[in-house]
Backbone as numpy.savetxt, mean C-alpha at the origin, in Angstrom:
# Nx Ny Nz CAx CAy CAz Cx Cy Cz
2.81 17.85 3.25 3.65 17.69 4.43 5.12 17.63 4.04
5.42 17.69 2.77 6.82 17.58 2.34 7.65 18.71 2.92
8.87 18.41 3.38 9.75 19.40 3.95 11.17 18.90 3.77
12.18 19.72 4.06 13.56 19.29 3.83 14.06 18.22 4.79
13.29 17.92 5.82 13.72 16.91 6.78 13.60 15.51 6.18
14.55 14.65 6.49 14.46 13.26 6.06 13.60 12.48 7.03
12.62 11.79 6.49 11.71 10.97 7.31 11.96 9.50 6.99
11.80 8.65 8.00 12.10 7.22 7.82 11.03 6.36 8.46
10.48 5.45 7.66 9.61 4.39 8.15 10.48 3.15 8.33
10.53 2.64 9.55 11.37 1.48 9.84 10.51 0.33 10.36
10.61 -0.81 9.70 9.88 -2.02 10.07 10.92 -3.05 10.49
10.80 -3.55 11.71 11.82 -4.46 12.24 11.17 -5.70 12.84
11.55 -6.87 12.32 11.12 -8.15 12.90 9.62 -8.29 13.01
8.88 -7.80 12.02 7.42 -7.72 12.14 6.77 -9.08 11.89
6.05 -9.55 12.89 5.23 -10.76 12.79 3.78 -10.35 12.99
2.87 -10.93 12.19 1.45 -10.59 12.33 0.59 -11.76 11.91
-0.58 -11.85 12.54 -1.52 -12.93 12.24 -2.87 -12.35 11.88
-3.66 -13.15 11.15 -5.09 -12.89 10.93 -5.82 -14.14 11.38
-6.71 -13.99 12.36 -7.29 -15.18 12.96 -6.20 -15.98 13.65
-6.11 -17.23 13.32 -5.07 -18.09 13.90 -3.93 -18.35 12.93
-3.89 -17.59 11.84 -2.90 -17.84 10.79 -1.81 -16.79 10.83
-0.57 -17.22 10.98 0.55 -16.29 10.90 0.84 -15.98 9.44
0.86 -14.69 9.11 1.07 -14.28 7.71 2.43 -13.60 7.55
2.73 -12.64 8.41 4.06 -12.02 8.39 4.93 -12.73 9.41
6.16 -13.09 8.99 6.99 -13.96 9.82 8.38 -13.36 10.07
8.42 -12.05 10.22 9.70 -11.40 10.52 10.16 -10.52 9.38
9.43 -9.43 9.12 9.74 -8.53 8.00 10.60 -7.38 8.50
11.67 -7.10 7.77 12.55 -5.96 8.05 12.63 -5.10 6.79
12.25 -3.82 6.92 12.31 -2.88 5.80 12.55 -1.48 6.35
13.18 -0.64 5.54 13.37 0.76 5.90 13.18 1.62 4.66
12.27 2.59 4.76 11.95 3.48 3.64 12.14 4.91 4.10
12.94 5.68 3.37 13.23 7.06 3.73 12.78 8.02 2.65
12.78 9.28 2.98 12.35 10.34 2.07 13.09 10.27 0.74
12.33 10.44 -0.35 12.92 10.48 -1.67 13.31 9.15 -2.25
13.02 8.06 -1.54 13.40 6.73 -1.97 12.16 5.91 -2.32
12.31 5.04 -3.31 11.23 4.14 -3.72 11.68 2.70 -3.47
10.94 2.00 -2.62 11.19 0.59 -2.37 10.03 -0.20 -2.94
10.32 -1.16 -3.79 9.29 -2.03 -4.36 9.32 -3.37 -3.64
8.13 -3.84 -3.26 7.99 -5.16 -2.65 7.19 -6.02 -3.62
7.80 -7.12 -4.06 7.18 -8.00 -5.03 7.14 -9.42 -4.47
6.14 -10.17 -4.92 6.04 -11.54 -4.47 4.80 -12.20 -5.05
4.71 -13.52 -4.97 3.55 -14.24 -5.50 2.30 -13.98 -4.68
1.16 -14.40 -5.20 -0.09 -14.29 -4.46 0.05 -14.96 -3.09
-0.54 -14.31 -2.09 -0.56 -14.91 -0.77 0.74 -14.84 0.00
1.67 -14.02 -0.45 2.98 -13.99 0.20 3.05 -13.02 1.37
2.04 -12.15 1.53 2.02 -11.22 2.65 2.16 -9.76 2.26
2.11 -9.45 0.98 2.35 -8.07 0.53 1.26 -7.12 1.04
0.00 -7.44 0.76 -1.07 -6.56 1.20 -1.22 -6.56 2.71
-0.97 -7.71 3.34 -1.01 -7.77 4.80 -0.01 -6.79 5.40
1.17 -6.69 4.81 2.17 -5.75 5.30 1.62 -4.33 5.27
0.98 -3.95 4.17 0.39 -2.61 4.07 -0.70 -2.41 5.13
-1.56 -3.40 5.28 -2.66 -3.29 6.24 -2.15 -3.17 7.68
-1.15 -3.96 8.01 -0.63 -3.94 9.38 0.04 -2.60 9.68
0.82 -2.09 8.74 1.49 -0.80 8.97 0.47 0.31 9.17
-0.66 0.26 8.43 -1.66 1.32 8.55 -2.70 1.05 9.62
-2.68 -0.13 10.26 -3.55 -0.37 11.40 -4.93 -0.88 11.08
-5.07 -1.60 9.97 -6.39 -2.15 9.65 -6.80 -3.17 10.70
-8.05 -3.09 11.21 -8.51 -4.09 12.18 -8.53 -5.48 11.57
-8.43 -6.49 12.43 -8.47 -7.86 11.97 -7.11 -8.52 11.94
-6.06 -7.74 12.18 -4.69 -8.28 12.20 -4.10 -8.04 13.59
-3.32 -8.98 14.05 -2.65 -8.86 15.35 -1.14 -8.92 15.16
-0.46 -7.90 15.64 1.00 -7.91 15.62 1.48 -8.71 16.82
2.25 -9.76 16.57 2.71 -10.63 17.64 4.17 -10.40 18.02
4.91 -9.70 17.15 6.31 -9.39 17.46 6.78 -8.32 16.50
7.85 -7.61 16.90 8.45 -6.62 16.03 7.94 -5.21 16.28
8.41 -4.27 15.45 8.06 -2.87 15.64 7.93 -2.16 14.30
7.16 -1.08 14.31 7.05 -0.17 13.16 7.17 1.23 13.73
8.14 2.00 13.23 8.32 3.37 13.71 8.39 4.33 12.53
7.97 5.55 12.77 8.11 6.65 11.81 8.91 7.73 12.50
10.09 8.00 11.98 11.00 8.96 12.59 11.27 8.64 14.06
11.35 7.34 14.34 11.68 6.88 15.68 10.50 6.76 16.62
9.32 7.25 16.21 8.13 7.18 17.07 7.33 5.93 16.74
6.83 5.27 17.79 6.06 4.05 17.61 4.81 4.31 16.78
4.56 3.46 15.80 3.37 3.56 14.96 2.29 2.58 15.41
2.70 1.42 15.88 1.74 0.36 16.18 0.78 0.73 17.30
1.16 1.65 18.15 0.27 2.06 19.23 -0.74 3.12 18.83
-0.71 3.55 17.57 -1.60 4.60 17.11 -2.81 4.03 16.39
-3.93 4.76 16.46 -5.10 4.43 15.65 -4.79 4.72 14.19
-5.52 4.12 13.24 -5.24 4.38 11.82 -5.24 5.86 11.46
-6.20 6.63 12.00 -6.24 8.05 11.65 -5.03 8.80 12.21
-4.53 8.33 13.36 -3.34 8.96 13.93 -2.10 8.64 13.10
-2.05 7.46 12.52 -0.94 7.11 11.63 -0.96 8.00 10.39
-2.16 8.24 9.86 -2.28 9.15 8.72 -1.88 10.56 9.12
-2.30 10.98 10.29 -1.95 12.31 10.77 -0.44 12.45 10.96
0.22 11.36 11.32 1.67 11.40 11.53 2.43 11.48 10.21
1.76 11.15 9.08 2.42 11.29 7.79 2.45 10.04 6.93
1.68 9.00 7.30 1.58 7.80 6.47 0.34 7.88 5.58
0.45 7.29 4.40 -0.67 7.28 3.46 -0.71 5.92 2.80
-1.92 5.36 2.68 -2.10 4.08 1.99 -3.00 4.28 0.78
-2.44 4.03 -0.40 -3.25 3.94 -1.62 -3.74 2.50 -1.70
-5.03 2.30 -1.49 -5.57 0.96 -1.28 -5.72 0.19 -2.58
-5.58 -1.13 -2.45 -5.79 -2.01 -3.59 -7.25 -1.97 -4.04
-8.16 -1.86 -3.07 -9.58 -1.79 -3.36 -10.15 -0.54 -2.65
-10.04 0.64 -3.28 -10.48 1.87 -2.62 -11.95 1.81 -2.19
-12.22 2.32 -1.02 -13.54 2.26 -0.42 -14.42 3.40 -0.93
-15.69 3.09 -1.20 -16.65 4.13 -1.55 -17.21 4.75 -0.27
-17.33 6.07 -0.27 -17.84 6.79 0.90 -19.00 7.68 0.45
-20.22 7.16 0.43 -21.37 7.94 -0.01 -21.58 9.17 0.88
-21.93 10.28 0.25 -22.28 11.48 0.99 -21.13 12.39 1.36
-19.89 11.98 1.07 -18.71 12.79 1.42 -17.86 12.96 0.17
-17.65 14.19 -0.26 -16.82 14.44 -1.44 -15.34 14.34 -1.07
-14.51 14.18 -2.11 -13.06 14.15 -1.87 -12.61 15.45 -1.25
-13.18 16.58 -1.70 -12.79 17.89 -1.15 -13.10 17.97 0.34
-14.27 17.49 0.73 -14.63 17.52 2.15 -13.72 16.62 2.98
-13.46 15.42 2.46 -12.62 14.47 3.20 -11.21 15.01 3.38
-10.63 15.55 2.31 -9.25 16.03 2.40 -9.15 17.33 3.19
-10.18 18.17 3.12 -10.17 19.40 3.91 -10.12 19.05 5.40
-10.91 18.04 5.80 -10.90 17.63 7.21 -9.56 17.00 7.58
-9.02 16.18 6.67 -7.74 15.52 6.95 -6.63 16.54 7.12
-6.58 17.52 6.23 -5.54 18.54 6.32 -5.73 19.43 7.54
-6.99 19.70 7.88 -7.26 20.51 9.07 -6.78 19.80 10.32
-7.04 18.49 10.39 -6.63 17.72 11.56 -5.11 17.67 11.65
-4.46 17.54 10.49 -3.00 17.42 10.48 -2.30 18.75 10.72
-2.80 19.81 10.09 -2.09 21.08 10.08 -2.70 22.14 11.00
-3.85 21.83 11.60 -4.48 22.80 12.49 -5.23 23.90 11.77
-5.58 23.66 10.49 -6.34 24.66 9.73 -7.82 24.51 10.02
-8.61 25.45 9.51 -10.05 25.40 9.68 -10.66 24.62 8.52
-10.88 23.33 8.72 -11.36 22.48 7.65 -12.77 22.77 7.22
-13.58 23.42 8.08 -14.97 23.68 7.73 -15.17 25.01 7.04
-14.14 25.83 6.95 -14.29 27.14 6.33 -14.49 27.04 4.83
-15.34 27.92 4.29 -15.64 27.89 2.86 -14.39 28.17 2.03
-13.55 29.08 2.48 -12.33 29.41 1.71 -11.38 28.21 1.67
-11.24 27.55 2.80 -10.35 26.39 2.86 -10.87 25.28 1.96
-12.17 25.04 2.00 -12.78 23.99 1.18 -12.60 24.30 -0.30
-12.77 25.56 -0.68 -12.61 25.94 -2.08 -11.15 25.79 -2.51
-10.22 26.10 -1.63 -8.81 25.91 -1.94 -8.50 24.43 -2.21
-9.02 23.54 -1.37 -8.82 22.11 -1.56 -9.45 21.66 -2.87
-10.63 22.16 -3.17 -11.31 21.78 -4.41 -10.47 22.18 -5.63
-9.88 23.36 -5.59 -9.03 23.79 -6.72 -7.79 22.90 -6.84
-7.21 22.52 -5.71 -6.05 21.63 -5.74 -6.42 20.27 -6.32
-7.57 19.75 -5.93 -8.02 18.47 -6.45 -8.24 18.53 -7.95
-8.87 19.59 -8.42 -9.13 19.72 -9.85 -7.84 19.83 -10.64
-6.86 20.56 -10.10 -5.58 20.69 -10.79 -4.86 19.34 -10.86
-4.86 18.60 -9.76 -4.20 17.30 -9.75 -4.95 16.30 -10.64
-6.28 16.36 -10.64 -7.05 15.48 -11.51 -6.71 15.74 -12.97
-6.65 17.01 -13.34 -6.31 17.35 -14.71 -4.92 16.88 -15.09
-4.00 16.88 -14.12 -2.61 16.51 -14.41 -2.47 15.03 -14.73
-3.38 14.18 -14.24 -3.27 12.74 -14.50 -4.43 12.21 -15.34
-5.21 13.10 -15.93 -6.25 12.68 -16.86 -7.52 12.16 -16.23
-7.79 12.55 -15.00 -9.06 12.20 -14.35 -10.04 13.34 -14.56
-11.24 13.02 -15.03 -12.23 14.06 -15.26 -12.47 14.83 -13.98
-12.39 16.15 -14.07 -12.46 16.96 -12.85 -13.80 16.84 -12.14
-14.87 16.55 -12.89 -16.17 16.44 -12.22 -16.23 15.22 -11.29
-15.33 14.25 -11.51 -15.35 13.07 -10.66 -14.91 13.38 -9.23
-14.06 14.37 -9.05 -13.63 14.70 -7.69 -14.71 15.44 -6.92
-15.79 15.85 -7.62 -16.91 16.48 -6.93 -17.90 15.45 -6.42
-17.80 14.22 -6.90 -18.71 13.17 -6.47 -18.40 12.74 -5.04
-19.35 12.03 -4.41 -18.99 11.33 -3.17 -17.78 10.44 -3.42
-16.92 10.33 -2.45 -15.60 9.74 -2.61 -15.68 8.32 -3.19
-15.13 8.17 -4.41 -15.03 6.89 -5.13 -16.35 6.28 -5.58
-17.45 6.97 -5.37 -18.76 6.40 -5.72 -18.96 6.47 -7.23
-19.46 5.37 -7.80 -19.75 5.26 -9.23 -18.52 5.54 -10.09
-17.36 5.12 -9.62 -16.14 5.22 -10.41 -15.69 3.83 -10.82
-15.07 3.74 -11.98 -14.47 2.47 -12.39 -13.24 2.19 -11.52
-12.72 0.97 -11.64 -11.52 0.64 -10.87 -10.36 1.54 -11.20
-10.17 1.85 -12.49 -9.09 2.73 -12.89 -9.28 4.15 -12.40
-10.53 4.63 -12.42 -10.81 5.98 -11.92 -10.54 6.07 -10.42
-10.85 5.01 -9.70 -10.57 5.01 -8.26 -9.06 5.09 -8.00
-8.28 4.38 -8.80 -6.82 4.42 -8.61 -6.26 5.80 -8.95
-6.79 6.43 -9.99 -6.36 7.80 -10.29 -6.76 8.73 -9.14
-7.96 8.50 -8.59 -8.43 9.33 -7.49 -7.54 9.18 -6.26
-7.05 7.96 -6.00 -6.10 7.75 -4.91 -4.82 8.56 -5.13
-4.37 8.61 -6.38 -3.16 9.37 -6.70 -3.40 10.86 -6.51
-4.57 11.34 -6.88 -4.93 12.75 -6.68 -4.88 13.08 -5.19
-5.48 12.22 -4.36 -5.50 12.47 -2.92 -4.08 12.47 -2.35
-3.25 11.54 -2.82 -1.86 11.49 -2.38 -1.13 12.79 -2.70
-1.35 13.31 -3.90 -0.66 14.53 -4.32 -1.11 15.74 -3.51
-2.37 15.77 -3.15 -2.88 16.90 -2.35 -2.40 16.80 -0.90
-2.44 15.62 -0.34 -2.06 15.45 1.07 -0.55 15.55 1.29
0.24 15.11 0.29 1.70 15.12 0.39 2.18 14.58 1.74
1.97 13.29 1.97 2.42 12.68 3.23 3.93 12.52 3.25
4.44 11.97 4.34 5.87 11.69 4.44 6.23 10.38 3.74
5.42 9.35 3.99 5.65 8.03 3.40 4.34 7.54 2.81
4.37 7.08 1.56 3.19 6.53 0.91 3.39 5.04 0.67
2.38 4.26 1.04 2.36 2.83 0.75 1.37 2.62 -0.39
1.83 2.08 -1.50 1.00 1.86 -2.67 0.70 0.38 -2.79
-0.53 -0.02 -2.48 -0.90 -1.43 -2.53 -1.46 -1.74 -3.92
-0.58 -2.17 -4.82 -0.94 -2.53 -6.18 -1.68 -1.38 -6.88
-1.06 -0.22 -6.87 -1.64 0.96 -7.51 -1.84 0.72 -9.00
-1.10 -0.24 -9.56 -1.17 -0.49 -11.00 -2.34 -1.36 -11.42
-2.96 -2.08 -10.50 -4.05 -2.98 -10.90 -5.26 -2.16 -11.34
-5.83 -2.54 -12.46 -7.00 -1.85 -13.00 -6.69 -0.66 -13.86
-5.41 -0.34 -14.06 -5.05 0.82 -14.86 -4.60 0.40 -16.25
-5.07 1.14 -17.27 -4.51 0.92 -18.60 -3.15 1.61 -18.66
-2.46 1.43 -19.77 -1.07 1.89 -19.83 -0.94 3.40 -19.71
-1.90 4.15 -20.29 -1.83 5.61 -20.19 -2.06 6.08 -18.75
-3.06 5.49 -18.09 -3.34 5.86 -16.70 -2.18 5.46 -15.79
-1.61 4.29 -16.05 -0.48 3.84 -15.25 0.69 4.82 -15.37
0.98 5.21 -16.59 2.09 6.15 -16.81 1.82 7.48 -16.09
0.60 7.99 -16.22 0.27 9.28 -15.61 0.38 9.22 -14.09
-0.18 8.17 -13.48 -0.14 8.06 -12.02 1.29 7.85 -11.52
2.01 6.94 -12.16 3.37 6.64 -11.72 4.29 7.85 -11.88
4.14 8.57 -12.99 4.97 9.76 -13.20 4.68 10.83 -12.15
3.41 10.97 -11.77 3.07 11.97 -10.75 3.67 11.58 -9.40
3.59 10.31 -9.05 4.17 9.86 -7.79 5.68 9.99 -7.82
6.28 9.67 -8.96 7.73 9.83 -9.12 8.14 11.28 -8.87
7.33 12.22 -9.39 7.63 13.64 -9.18 7.55 14.01 -7.71
6.63 13.40 -6.97 6.51 13.68 -5.54 7.73 13.18 -4.77
8.36 12.10 -5.24 9.56 11.62 -4.57 10.70 12.64 -4.68
10.66 13.43 -5.73 11.72 14.42 -5.93 11.62 15.58 -4.94
10.47 15.72 -4.30 10.33 16.75 -3.25 10.21 16.11 -1.87
10.62 14.82 -1.77 10.78 14.23 -0.44 9.88 13.08 -0.08
8.94 12.69 -0.93 8.06 11.57 -0.59 8.83 10.26 -0.60
8.66 9.47 0.45 9.17 8.10 0.46 8.07 7.15 0.05
8.39 6.12 -0.73 7.37 5.24 -1.29 7.71 3.78 -1.03
6.71 3.04 -0.55 6.77 1.58 -0.47 5.73 1.07 -1.45
6.18 0.59 -2.60 5.29 0.18 -3.69 5.16 -1.33 -3.72
3.95 -1.81 -3.46 3.67 -3.25 -3.47 3.07 -3.60 -4.82
3.65 -4.57 -5.51 3.17 -4.90 -6.84 3.52 -6.33 -7.20
2.73 -6.88 -8.13 3.03 -8.19 -8.71 3.96 -8.07 -9.91
3.84 -6.96 -10.63 4.44 -6.86 -11.95 5.42 -5.69 -12.03
6.27 -5.74 -13.04 7.32 -4.73 -13.17 6.88 -3.52 -13.98
5.72 -3.56 -14.62 5.39 -2.48 -15.54 5.31 -1.12 -14.84
4.78 -1.08 -13.60 4.71 0.20 -12.90 6.10 0.73 -12.60
7.08 -0.17 -12.45 8.43 0.23 -12.09 9.21 0.79 -13.29
8.60 0.71 -14.48 9.20 1.36 -15.63 9.06 2.87 -15.54
8.06 3.34 -14.77 7.80 4.77 -14.63 8.10 5.26 -13.21
7.76 4.45 -12.22 8.10 4.75 -10.83 9.35 3.95 -10.50
10.49 4.55 -10.74 11.76 3.82 -10.71 12.18 3.50 -9.28
12.39 2.22 -8.98 12.75 1.84 -7.60 14.23 2.02 -7.32
14.52 2.41 -6.09 15.90 2.41 -5.61 16.29 1.03 -5.12
15.32 0.33 -4.50 15.55 -1.03 -4.03 14.32 -1.88 -4.32
14.55 -3.15 -4.58 13.48 -4.12 -4.82 13.63 -5.26 -3.82
12.51 -5.66 -3.22 12.52 -6.72 -2.23 11.55 -7.81 -2.66
11.92 -9.05 -2.43 11.07 -10.20 -2.73 10.54 -10.77 -1.41
9.21 -10.87 -1.31 8.60 -11.44 -0.11 7.94 -12.76 -0.48
8.25 -13.79 0.29 7.67 -15.12 0.10 7.33 -15.67 1.48
6.09 -16.14 1.62 5.66 -16.75 2.88 5.92 -15.86 4.09
5.67 -14.54 3.90 5.75 -13.62 5.02 7.13 -13.18 5.41
8.13 -13.47 4.56 9.50 -13.06 4.86 10.13 -12.40 3.64
10.99 -11.42 3.87 11.80 -10.87 2.79 12.93 -11.87 2.51
12.93 -12.44 1.30 13.90 -13.49 1.00 14.95 -13.04 -0.01
14.84 -11.80 -0.48 15.84 -11.29 -1.41 15.66 -9.79 -1.59
16.77 -9.08 -1.76 16.74 -7.63 -1.98 17.83 -7.27 -2.98
17.61 -6.19 -3.70 18.60 -5.74 -4.66 18.16 -4.44 -5.30
18.87 -4.03 -6.33 18.54 -2.82 -7.04 17.48 -3.06 -8.10
17.29 -2.09 -9.01 16.27 -2.23 -10.06 16.46 -3.47 -10.92
17.69 -3.94 -11.01 17.96 -5.13 -11.83 17.26 -6.37 -11.29
16.94 -6.37 -9.98 16.23 -7.51 -9.42 14.84 -7.63 -10.02
14.17 -6.50 -10.24 12.85 -6.53 -10.87 12.94 -7.11 -12.28
14.00 -6.78 -12.98 14.19 -7.31 -14.33 14.41 -8.82 -14.28
15.15 -9.29 -13.28 15.37 -10.72 -13.14 14.07 -11.44 -12.81
13.22 -10.83 -11.98 11.93 -11.44 -11.66 11.04 -11.51 -12.89
11.10 -10.47 -13.71 10.32 -10.47 -14.95 10.76 -11.62 -15.85
12.05 -11.89 -15.87 12.57 -12.93 -16.75 12.38 -14.33 -16.17
12.60 -14.49 -14.87 12.66 -15.82 -14.28 11.49 -16.14 -13.36
10.66 -15.15 -13.03 9.60 -15.38 -12.07 10.13 -15.53 -10.66
9.27 -16.07 -9.77 9.63 -16.20 -8.36 10.23 -17.56 -8.03
10.31 -18.44 -9.02 10.77 -19.82 -8.76 12.09 -19.88 -7.99
13.08 -19.03 -8.30 14.34 -19.14 -7.55 14.20 -18.84 -6.06
13.10 -18.22 -5.66 12.92 -17.83 -4.25 11.93 -18.72 -3.51
11.27 -19.62 -4.24 10.27 -20.47 -3.61 10.93 -21.67 -2.96
10.35 -22.20 -1.88 10.93 -23.38 -1.23 10.85 -24.59 -2.14
11.72 -25.54 -1.89 11.71 -26.76 -2.68 10.39 -27.48 -2.52
10.00 -28.23 -3.55 8.77 -29.01 -3.47 8.86 -30.02 -2.33
7.81 -30.13 -1.51 7.86 -31.09 -0.40 7.70 -32.53 -0.89
8.14 -33.43 -0.07 7.92 -34.83 -0.37 6.45 -35.16 -0.19
5.93 -36.16 -0.89 4.52 -36.54 -0.75 4.16 -36.82 0.70
3.00 -36.29 1.11 2.51 -36.55 2.46 2.99 -35.57 3.50
3.82 -34.57 3.09 4.33 -33.58 4.05 3.43 -32.35 4.02
3.00 -31.88 5.18 2.15 -30.69 5.27 3.00 -29.44 5.11
2.51 -28.49 4.32 3.25 -27.26 4.08 2.31 -26.08 4.18
2.89 -24.88 4.29 2.12 -23.63 4.27 2.44 -22.90 2.99
1.42 -22.60 2.21 1.61 -21.95 0.93 1.29 -20.47 1.06
2.26 -19.62 0.75 2.02 -18.19 0.66 1.47 -17.58 1.92
1.77 -18.16 3.07 1.31 -17.56 4.32 -0.13 -17.85 4.64
-0.83 -18.67 3.81 -2.25 -18.90 4.05 -2.50 -20.05 5.01
-1.43 -20.80 5.34 -1.59 -21.87 6.31 -2.34 -23.06 5.75
-2.39 -23.24 4.42 -3.05 -24.39 3.85 -2.22 -25.63 4.13
-2.85 -26.76 4.20 -2.13 -28.00 4.43 -2.41 -28.96 3.31
-1.35 -29.64 2.84 -1.46 -30.60 1.77 -0.95 -31.94 2.26
-1.44 -32.97 1.66 -0.89 -34.29 1.95 -1.72 -35.04 2.96
-1.26 -36.23 3.30 -2.00 -37.12 4.18 -2.15 -36.51 5.55
-3.39 -36.63 6.10 -3.64 -36.16 7.45 -3.87 -34.69 7.55
-3.80 -33.93 6.42 -3.97 -32.49 6.49 -5.44 -32.16 6.49
-5.78 -31.01 7.07 -7.19 -30.63 7.06 -7.42 -29.25 7.63
-6.39 -28.59 8.16 -6.57 -27.27 8.73 -6.72 -26.25 7.62
-7.41 -25.15 7.90 -7.59 -24.09 6.92 -7.45 -22.75 7.61
-7.16 -21.72 6.81 -6.94 -20.39 7.37 -8.23 -19.78 7.86
-8.15 -19.07 8.98 -9.32 -18.33 9.46 -9.54 -17.12 8.58
-10.80 -16.81 8.30 -11.12 -15.66 7.46 -10.89 -14.38 8.24
-10.48 -13.33 7.52 -10.38 -12.00 8.09 -11.79 -11.45 8.24
-12.27 -11.19 9.46 -13.65 -10.72 9.63 -13.88 -9.35 9.05
-12.81 -8.62 8.70 -12.95 -7.28 8.15 -12.63 -7.25 6.65
-12.57 -8.40 6.02 -12.16 -8.45 4.62 -13.17 -7.76 3.72
-12.68 -7.15 2.64 -13.52 -6.58 1.61 -14.24 -7.72 0.90
-15.61 -7.73 0.91 -16.33 -8.86 0.31 -16.13 -8.97 -1.19
-15.68 -7.87 -1.83 -15.48 -7.88 -3.28 -14.05 -8.19 -3.66
-13.19 -8.33 -2.67 -11.76 -8.51 -2.96 -11.41 -9.98 -3.09
-10.37 -10.25 -3.83 -9.81 -11.59 -3.93 -9.14 -11.94 -2.61
-9.48 -13.08 -2.02 -8.92 -13.45 -0.72 -7.41 -13.49 -0.75
-6.85 -14.01 -1.83 -5.39 -14.08 -1.90 -4.79 -12.71 -1.92
-5.43 -11.77 -2.64 -4.91 -10.41 -2.67 -5.00 -9.78 -1.29
-6.09 -10.08 -0.58 -6.24 -9.49 0.75 -5.13 -9.95 1.67
-4.73 -11.21 1.58 -3.66 -11.72 2.43 -2.31 -11.59 1.77
-2.29 -11.26 0.47 -1.02 -11.21 -0.25 -0.33 -9.94 -0.18
């Protein structure tokens, strides 16, 4: 979908809850074509929730704010319509889809987006060749893209497979939810370098991560710190270096006095005398995922 037009994902005053717990508390971000924005923060700060809400995952309720792509409302669209409009989410925990190959899935996705004949044998073969070429470029065994989508793949292979799909689909804006987790250094370099190359032809990237190592290869234009559902600091690439050196302590709230109830990382936990409330579970949560990562 890459083209010379500049595309912009704009998030303004975004508040969102899961169950009865408010997780996002007023997020403002803007990501445009060819730019890489990194969002970093401690566990439970709202990073993954931000990705889920923008892509329309069920189980979250937007209570205030807006998300637009090129000025058009995103929040009113179904998840597949958001993808059709040009958004892509590389998931922290990629889903296995038995019985459907990557070639079949992407052929249908491209057909829906571009009006091509996704069921035609020639179109399917073209997609298969593109997948094999992209897999070879990042060191993923080409036979893996012939399997049912993500089935019987290691965590690192699934992340490479997400990168392959991103390169074939070429969306307008890609959200990377901890693309670096589960990758060894060679795989990380290969995936990040491929995504970096896509930014040079117009891809905008919102990269969510705990660590700076991915940013050594996928170089950010801006870095944002999210704590307790709010962006509490922004800066250039040097901010990531400062976080690597000092951690998140400069951005965390002061320690509460004994007996005062507080909310940690957007999870709504309560500490101290008289506390007892707990966060409602996301009914759509991945049973294999870390709860903090799901809300983080």
